[in-house]
C-alpha positions, -999 to 999 in steps of 0.1 A, spaced: 3 1 -3 27 24 8 43 19 -30 7 21 -44 4 59 -27 34 71 -48 9 60 -78 -23 67 -65 -36 97 -44 -27 87 -7 -57 91 9 -74 70 -16 -49 42 -10 -54 46 26 -94 42 27 -83 10 -1 -64 -6 28 -91 0 53 -115 -16 31 -97 -44 21 -82 -53 54 -110 -40 79 -131 -71 93 -164 -58 98 -190 -82 87 -221 -83 65 -231 -62 37 -207 -31 48 -176 -55 44 -184 -67 13 -192 -34 -3 -161 -15 11 -140 -46 -3 -156 -41 -37 -150 -4 -37 -112 -10 -35 -115 -35 -60 -130 -12 -83 -106 15 -78 -77 -10 -85 -95 -19 -116 -98 15 -128 -69 34 -119 -40 7 -119 -21 -2 -152 -27 -37 -163 9 -44 -156 5 -34 -119 -29 -46 -113 -16 -79 -121 7 -78 -91 -14 -66 -65 -44 -87 -74 -34 -117 -57 -30 -95 -25 -64 -81 -24 -86 -103 -41 -109 -125 -18 -89 -159 -23 -81 -193 -8 -45 -190 8 -35 -215 -15 -45 -197 -44 -32 -162 -34 3 -183 -26 0 -200 -62 0 -167 -81 22 -148 -62 49 -176 -66 43 -175 -103 50 -136 -100 78 -136 -73 96 -171 -76 109 -179 -38 136 -201 -24 125 -225 -3 137 -219 34 129 -238 67 110 -216 91 138 -209 113 159 -192 81 128 -175 76 127 -162 111 166 -157 109 156 -133 77 129 -116 94 147 -112 128 178 -96 115 163 -79 83 164 -41 73 136 -22 92 128 -10 57 115 -41 49 103 -54 79 81 -36 106 84 -38 140 52 -58 146 62 -83 120 98 -86 136 80 -89 173 61 -119 161 92 -136 147 109 -132 177 79 -145 199 80 -175 174 114 -182 176 110 -186 213 80 -208 213 100 -230 188 128 -226 212 152 -221 181 183 -217 200 203 -212 163 185 -179 166 204 -164 193 226 -142 178 200 -120 157 179 -120 189 205 -105 208 212 -79 186 173 -64 186 178 -61 222 194 -24 211 164 -19 188 152 19 190 117 8 192 109 0 228 82 -28 218 107 -47 197 134 -46 224 109 -59 252 100 -88 229 138 -92 222 147 -96 259 118 -118 262 129 -144 235 164 -146 247 155 -155 281 132 -181 265 162 -197 244 187 -194 272 162 -210 291 163 -238 264 201 -241 264 203 -245 301 177 -240 330 143 -233 312 130 -201 327 98 -207 345 67 -193 330 38 -191 357 10 -179 362 24 -148 376 42 -140 344 41 -104 326 25 -106 296 45 -102 266 39 -72 236 25 -101 215 2 -115 239 -12 -81 246 -18 -74 211 -38 -108 210 -58 -101 242 -67 -67 228 -78 -85 194 -99 -109 214 -121 -77 223 -149 -76 199 -147 -39 194 -107 -39 190 -109 -70 163 -111 -49 133 -79 -26 143 -47 -39 124 -22 -54 146 3 -25 143 -16 -3 156 -27 -26 188 8 -28 194 17 9 198 -14 10 222 -1 -22 238 29 -3 254 5 22 269 -13 -8 286 -10 -12 324 -10 -51 338 -26 -52 372 -34 -82 395 -64 -80 420 -68 -105 449 -102 -124 454 -127 -101 473 -105 -66 464 -125 -38 448 -110 -28 418 -135 3 408 -157 16 435 -188 33 432 -188 69 422 -151 70 418 -135 91 393 -118 66 366 -109 72 331 -94 41 324 -111 8 303 -100 -27 320 -96 -58 297 -99 -90 324 -74 -112 311 -82 -141 338 -102 -145 367 -138 -131 372 -153 -98 387 -188 -86 395 -201 -52 387 -227 -42 409 -251 -18 399 -266 -8 428 -309 -17 426 -302 -34 392 -282 -63 404 -252 -75 393 -232 -87 362 -203 -116 359 -174 -105 340 -146 -132 327 -120 -134 305 -117 -109 276 -147 -90 291 -142 -51 294 -158 -26 318 -151 11 326 -165 22 288 -181 50 304 -152 66 321 -125 64 293 -152 81 270 -159 111 301 -144 107 335 -172 110 360 -180 93 388 -185 55 380 -225 42 380 -209 7 393 -184 -9 416 -162 -38 403 -150 -60 428 -127 -96 419 -143 -129 428 -114 -145 423 -77 -138 419 -83 -118 386 -53 -99 361 -61 -70 342 -51 -47 312 -58 -12 320 -62 14 292 -58 54 296 -81 77 280 -57 93 258 -46 62 242 -80 54 241 -89 87 221 -59 82 198 -71 48 185 -111 62 183 -97 91 160 -81 63 139 -105 37 137 -140 50 144 -157 14 143 -137 10 177 -163 40 190 -193 19 173 -183 -12 195 -185 6 224 -220 18 215 -227 -14 210 -215 -28 244 -234 2 261 -268 -7 243 -265 -38 259 -259 -26 292 -288 -1 287 -310 -34 276 -302 -53 306 -309 -22 330 -345 -22 313 -351 -56 319 -335 -57 352 -362 -60 383 -362 -24 389 -359 -2 356 -353 30 370 -323 46 359 -320 34 323 -334 59 304 -309 84 330 -280 60 318 -285 64 283 -290 100 281 -257 98 300 -241 74 273 -255 99 245 -239 131 262 -206 112 262 -205 99 228 -211 132 215 -175 144 228 -159 114 209 
C-alpha cells in the first residue's frame, strides 16, 4: 500500500487499505471490498494490477500463494531460516510488529540458533521490539540451560497483549501494528479475590480488560453482572471521566489490562469502528438495565451515554 501511494492519491490508498483489511462483517464489509477492487481495476495499469490482485482478491490462501509464486519465485527455506531473515532484516522491509511476531515465534520454537540475531535486537530503537527480544532471549537461554519459568504470575509479552486486545470484539478490526502501539501504554494489574477494582461513584478514566479471573459489577438496585476473560468494563469512564455508576470487585484472583483515556482517544481518532463497538456494548448494558427487576435509571444512563459519545 505504501508503494501504491506513490502511484495514486495517498488518501485514496488509505481508504482502500482500510476497506480491504477491515474485519467488519455483513454487507458493509462486502461493499468496502468491492469499492477497493473497483479502484484497483480502474486506476492501475494492467501490469501493476496483475501484481496487486493476488494480495487483495478474496482468494483461498493456497490459490493466493500459487499466483504470487508465479509472479515472485521464492527460494524454499525452513521456518528458522525465514525467522532469521525477518529478525535480522532491515527495518525498511520488516515492520516492528512483524519482527515482534518473529521473535515470539522463535522463542516458542526454542530455536537456539537464532540467539545472535535475537540478541542484536535488544538494542532496537523501538521499545516493544527491544522488550520482545529480551523475552525471546530469556526463553532461548532457558532452552540451552535451565528453562525459565512461565507461571501464572508472569508478565504478558507485547505480542500477548496485542492478542488479548484482538480478542475484544470492538478491537478486532484494528490492525495489529496500531494495537502494538496501544499495547505499549497498557498497564498490567493483578487483583486478589475480594478486592475492589473500581468503587461506585469514584472517578476513573480507564478501560479495563480481564485477562484471567472473574469480577462482579454491582449496579445498585439493578443487581450484578459477572465478568470473565476478555470482558471489558469502564467504558463510560474512558469516554468521559465522571463518578462510576457501578462498583467492580474481584470474585477470584484476577489479572487486568488497563487502557488510559489518552491512548483510547488516539485509537478512536484512527478507527471510528472502535467507537461503534463501544456504543454496541453500552446498548447491551442499557437493555440489561431495562430488563432488570427495577428499570429505573436506564433512561438516565442512556442519556448519559449519548452525552458522552457526542464528545468523541
